[in-house]
All heavy atoms as an XYZ file, in Angstrom:
778
protein
N      10.665      7.996      6.770
C       9.887      6.769      6.538
C       8.791      6.850      7.669
O       8.998      6.996      8.805
C      10.744      5.521      6.783
C      10.097      4.211      6.437
C       9.842      3.838      5.131
C       9.607      3.301      7.394
C       9.302      2.711      4.714
C       9.008      2.173      7.130
C       8.806      1.899      5.793
N       7.517      6.678      7.195
C       6.468      6.647      8.113
C       5.648      7.999      8.082
O       4.641      8.097      8.597
N       6.324      9.037      7.559
C       5.637     10.288      7.441
C       5.573     10.800      5.977
O       6.403     10.372      5.154
C       6.404     11.396      8.177
C       6.334     11.129      9.633
C       7.423     10.559     10.276
C       5.323     11.606     10.423
C       7.467     10.356     11.709
C       5.268     11.456     11.833
C       6.417     10.734     12.448
O       6.310     10.513     13.755
N       4.576     11.651      5.671
C       4.477     12.122      4.351
C       4.142     13.644      4.451
O       3.451     14.091      5.284
C       3.159     11.533      3.777
C       2.944     11.883      2.227
O       3.880     12.258      1.537
O       1.782     11.685      1.764
N       4.754     14.436      3.634
C       4.591     15.902      3.643
C       3.545     16.385      2.627
O       3.387     15.625      1.638
C       5.866     16.607      3.398
O       6.387     16.406      2.150
N       2.802     17.306      2.894
C       1.752     17.776      1.971
C       1.594     19.275      2.015
O       2.064     19.883      3.117
C       0.460     17.103      2.256
C      -0.121     17.586      3.615
C      -1.207     18.435      3.806
C       0.324     16.825      4.782
C      -1.683     18.824      4.855
C      -0.329     17.198      5.953
C      -1.328     18.208      6.026
O      -1.739     18.519      7.215
N       1.147     19.887      1.066
C       0.934     21.324      1.075
C      -0.310     21.702      1.850
O      -1.385     21.036      1.580
C       0.802     21.992     -0.294
C       2.075     21.918     -1.055
C       2.377     21.032     -2.095
C       3.157     22.839     -0.792
C       3.581     21.013     -2.707
C       4.340     22.862     -1.388
C       4.603     21.917     -2.412
O       5.705     21.858     -3.040
N      -0.262     22.629      2.800
C      -1.342     23.056      3.631
C      -2.432     23.777      2.892
O      -3.559     23.534      2.964
C      -0.914     23.820      4.752
C      -2.041     24.360      5.636
C       0.068     23.088      5.613
N      -2.065     24.718      1.955
C      -2.922     25.544      1.135
C      -3.303     24.866     -0.163
O      -2.503     24.329     -0.830
C      -2.169     26.901      0.826
C      -3.104     27.873      0.191
O      -4.301     27.525     -0.176
O      -2.599     29.056     -0.038
N      -4.655     24.683     -0.477
C      -5.090     23.955     -1.618
C      -4.586     24.682     -2.904
O      -4.657     24.135     -4.005
C      -6.594     23.984     -1.465
C      -6.940     24.985     -0.439
C      -5.736     25.169      0.451
N      -4.217     26.027     -2.740
C      -3.708     26.864     -3.971
C      -2.212     26.781     -4.032
O      -1.626     27.718     -4.543
C      -4.237     28.255     -3.676
C      -4.084     29.131     -4.964
O      -4.117     28.503     -6.133
O      -3.871     30.273     -4.740
N      -1.682     25.673     -3.607
C      -0.113     25.553     -3.619
C       0.434     25.616     -4.987
O       1.520     26.258     -5.093
C       0.276     24.329     -2.832
C      -0.169     23.034     -3.492
C      -1.239     22.349     -3.427
C       0.660     22.373     -4.605
N      -1.290     21.188     -4.244
C      -0.039     21.237     -4.930
C       1.880     22.655     -5.202
C       0.337     20.422     -5.945
C       2.332     21.621     -6.114
C       1.509     20.581     -6.522
N      -0.209     25.191     -6.040
C       0.449     25.088     -7.331
C       0.573     26.587     -7.871
O       1.665     26.955     -8.343
C      -0.423     24.373     -8.308
N      -0.382     27.348     -7.633
C      -0.335     28.696     -8.061
C       0.761     29.618     -7.257
O       1.443     30.404     -7.798
C      -1.698     29.535     -7.988
N       0.906     29.221     -5.938
C       1.909     29.806     -5.186
C       3.333     29.510     -5.531
O       4.223     30.262     -5.657
C       1.757     29.563     -3.736
C       0.528     30.153     -3.061
C       0.388     29.681     -1.692
O       1.369     29.346     -1.044
N      -0.908     29.695     -1.213
N       3.531     28.271     -6.125
C       4.819     27.742     -6.575
C       5.206     28.457     -7.887
O       6.335     28.774     -8.194
C       4.811     26.324     -6.830
C       5.048     25.442     -5.519
C       5.008     23.937     -5.909
C       6.452     25.679     -4.889
N       4.057     28.747     -8.661
C       4.458     29.392    -10.045
C       4.783     30.833     -9.974
O       5.337     31.296    -10.954
C       3.118     29.209    -10.881
N       4.485     31.479     -8.840
C       4.897     32.880     -8.826
C       6.017     33.093     -7.795
O       6.333     32.222     -7.090
C       3.674     33.851     -8.436
C       2.803     33.354     -7.459
C       1.674     34.310     -7.126
N       1.233     34.203     -5.770
C       0.085     33.561     -5.402
N      -0.619     33.054     -6.259
N      -0.116     33.371     -4.139
N       6.555     34.339     -7.802
C       7.637     34.699     -6.868
C       7.096     34.841     -5.403
O       5.879     35.087     -5.286
C       8.273     36.082     -7.398
C       9.095     35.844     -8.549
C       9.693     37.118     -8.939
N      10.847     36.922     -9.759
C      11.951     37.568     -9.854
N      11.980     38.730     -9.171
N      12.894     37.308    -10.664
N       7.950     34.805     -4.513
C       7.552     35.015     -3.113
C       7.807     33.699     -2.273
O       8.554     32.875     -2.729
N       7.234     33.772     -1.086
C       7.533     32.698     -0.288
C       6.890     31.361     -0.727
O       5.897     31.383     -1.443
C       6.910     33.043      1.180
C       5.900     34.071      0.759
C       6.406     34.700     -0.454
N       7.578     30.248     -0.429
C       7.018     28.980     -0.824
C       5.775     28.732     -0.026
O       5.716     29.063      1.165
C       8.107     27.833     -0.647
C       9.253     27.962     -1.507
C      10.201     26.833     -1.248
C      11.401     26.939     -2.254
N      12.308     25.887     -1.960
N       4.916     27.824     -0.634
C       3.682     27.562      0.293
C       4.074     26.562      1.395
O       4.991     25.833      1.350
C       2.818     26.717     -0.831
C       3.732     26.372     -1.899
C       4.934     27.281     -1.893
N       3.374     26.697      2.477
C       3.677     25.954      3.720
C       3.343     24.493      3.536
O       2.246     24.123      2.824
C       2.793     26.497      4.892
C       3.453     27.910      5.173
C       2.804     28.351      6.525
C       3.344     29.795      6.628
N       3.437     30.189      8.013
N       4.146     23.645      4.181
C       3.924     22.180      4.177
C       3.730     21.793      5.569
O       4.106     22.437      6.474
C       5.066     21.415      3.532
C       5.165     21.531      2.170
C       6.376     20.644      1.627
C       6.162     20.223      0.141
N       7.148     19.178     -0.271
N       3.152     20.576      5.679
C       2.817     19.999      7.115
C       3.165     18.507      6.880
O       3.276     18.013      5.751
C       1.472     20.195      7.513
N       3.256     17.751      8.001
C       3.568     16.300      7.964
C       2.254     15.605      8.388
O       1.487     16.088      9.284
C       4.662     16.000      8.855
C       6.034     16.437      8.490
C       7.016     16.118      9.457
C       6.400     15.907      7.143
N       2.104     14.400      7.875
C       0.926     13.588      8.352
C       1.629     12.087      8.314
O       2.595     11.772      7.646
C      -0.227     13.591      7.442
C       0.004     13.230      6.058
C      -1.228     13.373      5.238
N      -0.891     13.341      3.797
C      -1.524     14.024      2.793
N      -2.512     14.821      3.125
N      -1.030     14.105      1.681
N       1.007     11.319      9.121
C       1.401      9.946      9.244
C       0.995      9.086      8.040
O      -0.126      9.135      7.730
C       0.859      9.207     10.609
C       1.595     10.022     11.719
C       1.195      7.797     10.639
C       0.955      9.534     13.120
N       1.887      8.342      7.497
C       1.630      7.406      6.471
C       1.378      6.039      7.073
O       2.285      5.440      7.527
C       2.721      7.295      5.466
S       2.565      6.078      4.135
N       0.139      5.617      7.314
C      -0.226      4.460      8.139
C       0.493      3.249      7.722
O       0.870      2.420      8.465
C      -1.765      4.285      8.175
C      -2.444      5.005      9.248
C      -1.872      4.789     10.733
O      -1.489      3.704     11.042
O      -1.598      5.868     11.375
N       0.527      2.947      6.429
C       1.196      1.653      5.916
C       2.641      1.611      6.341
O       3.070      0.576      6.900
C       1.117      1.508      4.386
C       1.643      0.226      3.931
C       1.509      0.137      2.404
O       0.721      0.824      1.903
O       2.234     -0.649      1.880
N       3.364      2.712      6.201
C       4.838      2.779      6.660
C       4.819      2.777      8.199
O       5.759      2.215      8.765
C       5.438      3.962      6.048
C       5.657      3.843      4.582
C       6.272      5.105      3.935
O       6.549      6.102      4.652
O       6.513      5.057      2.715
N       3.906      3.505      8.831
C       3.944      3.586     10.264
C       3.822      2.251     10.994
O       4.376      1.918     12.035
C       2.879      4.639     10.744
N       2.993      1.418     10.407
C       2.851     -0.011     10.908
C       4.204     -0.721     10.897
O       4.465     -1.380     11.853
C       1.847     -0.697     10.130
C       0.354     -0.321     10.401
O       0.091      0.237     11.395
N      -0.481     -0.286      9.408
N       4.983     -0.432      9.858
C       6.340     -1.134      9.753
C       7.370     -0.512     10.930
O       8.041     -1.200     11.455
C       6.869     -1.132      8.344
C       6.253     -2.160      7.534
C       5.370     -1.895      6.513
C       6.340     -3.514      7.735
N       4.960     -3.150      5.955
C       5.600     -4.143      6.689
C       6.933     -4.366      8.603
C       5.381     -5.502      6.564
C       6.808     -5.746      8.360
C       6.055     -6.280      7.363
N       7.138      0.660     11.021
C       7.939      1.412     12.067
C       7.627      0.816     13.494
O       8.498      0.447     14.246
C       7.750      2.942     12.105
C       8.455      3.636     13.279
C       8.278      3.625     10.767
N       6.447      0.621     13.730
C       5.899      0.107     14.990
C       6.483     -1.371     15.199
O       6.917     -1.803     16.224
C       4.404      0.107     15.025
C       3.827      1.479     15.279
C       2.256      1.403     15.372
N       1.716      2.686     15.272
C       1.109      3.062     14.105
N       0.855      2.210     13.222
N       0.599      4.217     14.025
N       6.418     -2.080     14.071
C       6.940     -3.406     14.100
C       8.370     -3.545     14.401
O       8.897     -4.329     15.124
C       6.631     -4.190     12.807
C       7.029     -5.650     12.844
C       6.347     -6.488     13.759
O       5.185     -6.625     13.758
N       7.103     -7.013     14.708
N       9.082     -2.576     13.639
C      10.672     -2.587     13.896
C      10.875     -2.238     15.410
O      11.747     -2.911     15.928
C      11.304     -1.509     12.971
C      12.647     -1.135     13.467
C      11.234     -1.966     11.584
N      10.203     -1.345     15.964
C      10.478     -0.953     17.341
C      10.046     -2.169     18.240
O      10.718     -2.422     19.296
C       9.691      0.243     17.747
C      10.500      1.504     17.552
C      10.412      2.131     16.264
C      11.343      2.110     18.505
C      11.264      3.224     16.051
C      12.085      3.136     18.208
C      12.014      3.784     16.989
N       9.002     -2.884     17.942
C       8.540     -4.037     18.691
C       9.648     -5.121     18.693
O      10.045     -5.714     19.761
C       7.227     -4.582     18.222
N      10.247     -5.373     17.465
C      11.270     -6.312     17.418
C      12.499     -5.890     18.162
O      13.173     -6.761     18.843
C      11.645     -6.547     15.958
C      10.741     -7.423     15.118
C       9.847     -8.365     15.590
C      10.443     -7.328     13.665
N       9.088     -8.887     14.584
C       9.526     -8.302     13.377
C      10.962     -6.514     12.713
C       9.054     -8.471     12.147
C      10.517     -6.637     11.361
C       9.607     -7.722     11.083
N      12.843     -4.586     18.043
C      14.022     -4.124     18.669
C      13.951     -4.208     20.218
O      14.861     -4.692     20.943
C      14.264     -2.637     18.281
C      15.560     -2.140     18.875
C      16.739     -2.501     18.369
C      15.555     -1.059     19.850
C      17.925     -1.904     18.894
C      16.631     -0.552     20.341
C      17.833     -0.976     19.855
N      12.711     -3.888     20.783
C      12.443     -3.919     22.216
C      12.474     -5.349     22.682
O      12.885     -5.643     23.754
C      11.181     -3.208     22.505
C      11.234     -1.736     22.397
C      10.696     -3.536     24.023
C       9.976     -1.032     22.408
N      12.121     -6.270     21.780
C      12.093     -7.784     22.117
C      13.509     -8.288     22.142
O      13.677     -9.416     22.521
C      11.176     -8.560     21.091
N      14.558     -7.543     21.704
C      15.951     -7.902     21.881
C      16.420     -8.418     20.547
O      17.554     -9.037     20.581
N      15.733     -8.360     19.510
C      16.199     -8.913     18.245
C      17.252     -7.821     17.629
O      17.179     -6.685     17.818
C      15.218     -9.088     17.192
C      14.087    -10.064     17.675
C      12.813    -10.073     16.797
C      14.809    -11.499     17.557
N      18.332     -8.380     17.007
C      19.397     -7.527     16.554
C      19.004     -6.711     15.329
O      17.952     -7.024     14.591
C      20.645     -8.345     16.062
O      20.313     -9.004     14.850
N      19.658     -5.551     15.163
C      19.426     -4.667     13.985
C      19.554     -5.326     12.678
O      18.847     -5.237     11.771
C      20.286     -3.413     14.147
C      19.695     -2.523     15.394
C      20.242     -2.587     12.922
C      20.393     -1.327     15.732
N      20.585     -6.222     12.571
C      20.941     -6.948     11.441
C      19.799     -7.935     11.158
O      19.377     -8.030      9.908
N      19.325     -8.588     12.218
C      18.122     -9.538     11.991
C      16.856     -8.753     11.455
O      16.184     -9.195     10.649
C      17.806    -10.310     13.261
C      16.637    -11.200     13.045
C      16.874    -12.595     12.750
C      15.326    -11.031     13.147
N      15.629    -13.182     12.728
C      14.596    -12.239     12.911
C      14.484     -9.825     13.453
C      13.249    -12.324     12.898
C      13.081    -10.039     13.393
C      12.541    -11.206     13.148
N      16.657     -7.665     12.063
C      15.558     -6.802     11.571
C      15.610     -6.376     10.196
O      14.675     -6.438      9.431
C      15.333     -5.595     12.590
C      14.922     -5.970     13.975
C      14.244     -4.658     12.021
C      15.040     -4.899     14.966
N      16.740     -5.937      9.849
C      17.016     -5.605      8.386
C      16.776     -6.738      7.390
O      16.091     -6.630      6.374
C      18.464     -4.952      8.192
N      17.320     -7.889      7.804
C      17.175     -9.078      6.944
C      15.697     -9.541      6.796
O      15.094     -9.819      5.754
C      17.957    -10.316      7.489
C      19.492    -10.027      7.241
C      20.267    -11.331      7.567
N      20.158    -11.760      9.001
C      20.899    -11.237     10.003
N      21.804    -10.379      9.706
N      20.730    -11.684     11.158
N      14.987     -9.320      8.063
C      13.445     -9.685      8.058
C      12.680     -8.819      7.164
O      11.858     -9.220      6.429
C      12.987     -9.687      9.419
C      11.654    -10.326      9.622
C      11.475    -11.728      9.362
O      12.645    -12.454      9.277
O      10.427    -12.217      9.293
N      13.017     -7.451      7.256
C      12.285     -6.400      6.423
C      12.567     -6.844      4.940
O      11.682     -6.694      4.086
C      12.684     -5.113      6.750
C      12.359     -4.608      8.102
C      13.012     -3.264      8.360
C      10.788     -4.351      8.173
N      13.783     -7.098      4.601
C      14.042     -7.495      3.149
C      13.402     -8.747      2.808
O      12.808     -8.906      1.658
C      15.664     -7.684      3.047
O      16.303     -6.396      3.405
C      15.987     -8.038      1.566
N      13.421     -9.757      3.592
C      12.667    -11.008      3.375
C      11.258    -10.806      3.119
O      10.628    -11.435      2.279
C      12.981    -12.006      4.477
C      12.379    -13.375      4.242
C      12.790    -14.323      5.397
C      11.727    -14.262      6.488
N      12.075    -15.237      7.513
N      10.578     -9.900      3.913
C       9.227     -9.573      3.794
C       8.834     -8.657      2.623
O       7.625     -8.262      2.434
C       8.693     -9.075      5.132
C       8.695    -10.129      6.264
C       8.241     -9.420      7.603
C       7.809    -11.254      6.051
N       9.959     -8.186      1.977
C       9.756     -7.298      0.922
C       9.120     -5.939      1.209
O       8.188     -5.504      0.568
C       9.118     -7.938     -0.273
C       9.850     -9.070     -0.883
C       9.051     -9.738     -2.094
C       9.727    -10.786     -2.697
N      10.620    -11.642     -2.864
N       9.454     -5.388      2.411
C       8.895     -4.109      2.778
C       9.444     -3.039      2.017
O      10.659     -2.950      1.860
C       9.170     -3.972      4.407
C       8.702     -2.515      4.781
C       8.610     -5.089      5.223
N       8.577     -2.212      1.472
C       8.893     -1.075      0.600
C       9.744     -0.053      1.433
O       9.212      0.246      2.510
C       7.862     -0.570     -0.156
C       8.168      0.613     -1.043
O       9.263      0.570     -1.559
O       7.284      1.481     -1.193
N      10.888      0.416      0.990
C      11.613      1.472      1.737
C      11.135      2.904      1.431
O      11.727      3.823      2.132
C      13.054      1.270      1.419
C      13.774      0.046      1.909
C      15.160     -0.028      1.787
C      15.757      0.279      0.321
N      17.167      0.229      0.251
N      10.223      3.117      0.660
C       9.745      4.503      0.453
C       9.940      4.927     -1.022
O      10.650      4.210     -1.754
N       9.629      6.131     -1.259
C       9.613      6.723     -2.675
C      11.060      6.923     -3.082
O      11.451      6.822     -4.229
C       8.932      7.996     -2.765
C       7.504      7.848     -2.420
C       6.775      9.166     -2.286
N       7.345     10.159     -1.253
C       7.007      9.948      0.104
N       6.284      8.910      0.451
N       7.500     10.643      0.973
N      12.016      7.353     -2.228
C      13.270      7.678     -2.602
C      14.328      6.621     -2.635
O      15.586      6.867     -2.720
C      13.785      8.902     -1.750
C      12.902     10.147     -1.945
C      13.410     11.346     -1.303
N      13.303     11.295      0.091
C      13.829     12.123      0.931
N      14.420     13.152      0.507
N      13.712     11.988      2.228
N      13.979      5.407     -2.297
C      14.969      4.355     -2.233
C      15.557      3.889     -3.572
O      14.867      3.885     -4.589
C      14.253      3.067     -1.705
N      16.948      3.880     -3.583
C      17.616      3.542     -4.851
C      18.061      2.137     -4.957
O      18.243      1.608     -6.099
C      18.772      4.544     -5.047
O      19.637      4.266     -3.988
N      18.130      1.473     -3.761
C      18.623      0.047     -3.835
C      17.590     -0.762     -3.120
O      16.851     -0.354     -2.220
C      19.890     -0.132     -2.995
C      21.040      0.778     -3.387
C      21.798      0.073     -4.514
O      21.749     -1.160     -4.614
N      22.314      0.788     -5.474
N      17.411     -1.956     -3.627
C      16.317     -2.932     -3.054
C      16.928     -3.458     -1.741
O      18.110     -3.476     -1.564
C      16.221     -4.016     -4.142
C      17.474     -4.054     -4.819
C      17.921     -2.604     -4.856
N      16.007     -3.897     -0.832
C      16.513     -4.491      0.458
C      16.895     -3.458      1.489
O      17.083     -2.330      1.170
N      16.863     -3.919      2.701
C      17.177     -3.024      3.813
C      18.571     -3.275      4.292
O      19.086     -4.444      4.278
C      16.132     -3.408      4.932
C      14.802     -2.783      4.633
C      13.814     -3.241      3.844
C      14.319     -1.640      5.177
N      12.698     -2.531      3.908
C      12.969     -1.509      4.673
C      14.754     -0.655      6.132
C      12.142     -0.425      5.096
C      13.957      0.449      6.556
C      12.625      0.491      6.025
N      19.250     -2.340      4.732
C      20.565     -2.371      5.318
C      20.458     -2.036      6.880
O      19.604     -1.316      7.228
C      21.428     -1.318      4.586
C      22.888     -1.375      4.868
N      23.505     -0.820      5.844
C      23.829     -2.261      4.224
C      24.715     -1.146      5.848
N      25.044     -2.002      4.811
N      21.331     -2.685      7.514
C      21.349     -2.510      8.961
C      21.473     -1.028      9.399
O      20.822     -0.631     10.390
C      22.382     -3.398      9.715
C      23.722     -2.972      9.394
N      24.471     -2.080     10.066
C      24.622     -3.345      8.375
C      25.670     -1.915      9.653
N      25.821     -2.720      8.636
N      22.177     -0.163      8.613
C      22.294      1.189      8.931
C      20.998      1.871      8.829
O      20.757      2.913      9.633
C      23.376      1.871      8.102
C      24.745      1.698      8.609
C      24.950      2.388     10.010
O      24.519      3.524     10.177
O      25.437      1.731     10.900
N      20.110      1.531      7.933
C      18.821      2.134      7.881
C      17.988      1.796      9.038
O      17.310      2.770      9.634
C      18.130      1.671      6.611
C      18.778      2.208      5.334
C      18.272      1.395      4.171
O      18.179      0.047      4.112
N      17.902      2.073      3.141
N      18.027      0.606      9.602
C      17.282      0.237     10.738
C      17.930      0.946     11.923
O      17.129      1.468     12.848
C      17.202     -1.308     10.923
C      16.617     -1.643     12.240
C      16.678     -1.958      9.718
N      19.235      1.004     12.026
C      19.767      1.688     13.218
C      19.388      3.162     13.283
O      19.118      3.691     14.295
C      21.404      1.595     13.101
C      22.013      2.150     14.361
C      23.520      2.424     14.196
N      23.829      3.445     13.168
C      23.604      4.829     13.313
N      23.186      5.257     14.447
N      23.838      5.702     12.378
N      19.462      3.899     12.031
C      18.870      5.276     12.088
C      17.471      5.410     12.413
O      17.150      6.388     13.063
C      19.137      5.950     10.646
C      20.616      6.310     10.451
C      20.762      7.179      9.150
N      20.179      6.493      7.949
C      20.833      5.843      7.050
N      22.042      5.579      7.325
N      20.262      5.400      6.045
N      16.687      4.488     12.173
C      15.263      4.536     12.417
C      15.035      4.420     13.913
O      14.298      5.214     14.567
C      14.476      3.399     11.785
C      13.036      3.459     12.040
S      12.146      2.081     11.324
C      12.422      2.294      9.612
N      15.671      3.389     14.600
C      15.554      3.312     15.942
C      16.211      4.419     16.855
O      15.904      4.626     17.965
C      15.988      1.878     16.525
C      15.133      0.834     15.892
C      17.452      1.640     16.222
N      17.186      5.055     16.205
C      17.904      6.196     16.900
C      17.222      7.646     16.706
O      17.581      8.617     17.263
C      19.297      6.289     16.531
N      16.328      7.605     15.817
C      15.692      8.960     15.427
C      14.676      9.341     16.427
O      13.630      8.738     16.628
C      14.950      8.740     14.047
C      14.429      9.991     13.365
O      14.267     10.959     14.114
N      14.269      9.999     12.055
N      14.907     10.509     16.899
C      14.037     11.070     18.057
C      12.616     11.306     17.582
O      11.736     11.494     18.328
C      14.638     12.329     18.614
N      12.444     11.591     16.266
C      11.137     11.951     15.809
C      10.098     10.826     16.004
O       8.933     10.981     16.248
C      11.214     12.109     14.254
C      11.903     13.490     13.975
C      12.012     13.678     12.396
C      12.763     14.936     11.990
N      12.898     15.020     10.587
N      10.617      9.519     16.071
C       9.647      8.382     16.261
C       9.152      8.292     17.627
O       8.306      7.440     17.939
C      10.398      7.080     15.743
C      10.581      7.025     14.291
C      11.809      7.010     13.660
C       9.422      7.047     13.422
C      11.888      6.914     12.335
C       9.638      6.960     12.095
C      10.803      6.963     11.510
O      10.963      6.868     10.164
N       9.867      9.000     18.588
C       9.336      9.008     19.980
C       8.684     10.431     20.274
O       8.465     10.775     21.517
C      10.442      8.542     20.965
C      11.672      9.671     20.967
C      10.890      7.226     20.813
C      12.588      9.357     22.133
N       8.504     11.253     19.260
C       7.779     12.465     19.440
C       8.635     13.739     19.742
O       8.001     14.743     20.060
N       9.930     13.633     19.568
C      10.803     14.812     19.713
C      11.106     15.418     18.393
O      11.956     14.868     17.745
C      11.930     14.394     20.549
C      11.790     13.961     21.945
C      12.971     13.454     22.614
O      14.144     13.407     22.028
N      12.946     13.188     23.859
N      10.429     16.568     18.117
C      10.795     17.294     16.878
C      11.617     18.444     17.159
O      11.099     19.469     17.789
C       9.456     17.654     16.207
C       8.818     16.439     15.706
C       8.041     15.524     16.342
C       8.773     15.888     14.338
N       7.552     14.476     15.579
C       7.978     14.796     14.280
C       9.457     16.353     13.127
C       7.807     13.964     13.188
C       9.134     15.689     11.982
C       8.351     14.540     12.077
N      12.795     18.484     16.729
C      13.688     19.642     16.963
C      13.706     20.574     15.681
O      13.954     20.009     14.541
C      15.161     19.208     17.215
C      16.070     20.380     17.447
C      15.200     18.245     18.438
N      13.307     21.758     15.862
C      13.331     22.605     14.687
C      14.331     23.787     14.818
O      14.579     24.329     15.756
C      11.940     23.279     14.585
C      10.878     22.352     14.362
C       9.957     21.849     15.251
C      10.534     21.621     13.076
N       9.149     20.850     14.644
C       9.471     20.821     13.390
C      11.047     21.738     11.929
C       8.915     19.953     12.364
C      10.566     20.883     10.926
C       9.443     20.024     11.160
């Protein structure tokens, strides 16, 4: 949530159609989602509970992204977000 992957090479479709290595991808920030990530961290730092944050995101009808199967936010999703090192710039490869 907050990031979007894209193919680096503009000829990615032709590369997918033939054998060999897959085309390279990179990440970019999805600003609309990133604004919500910043808001979640602001609420968390202000001392609001993870459950409250999940209820607030659901109340505000914040979209959970392309792969969401259930409507609404669950406290575990918010907990994973605030515990994810990627959001503070630590990318482990």
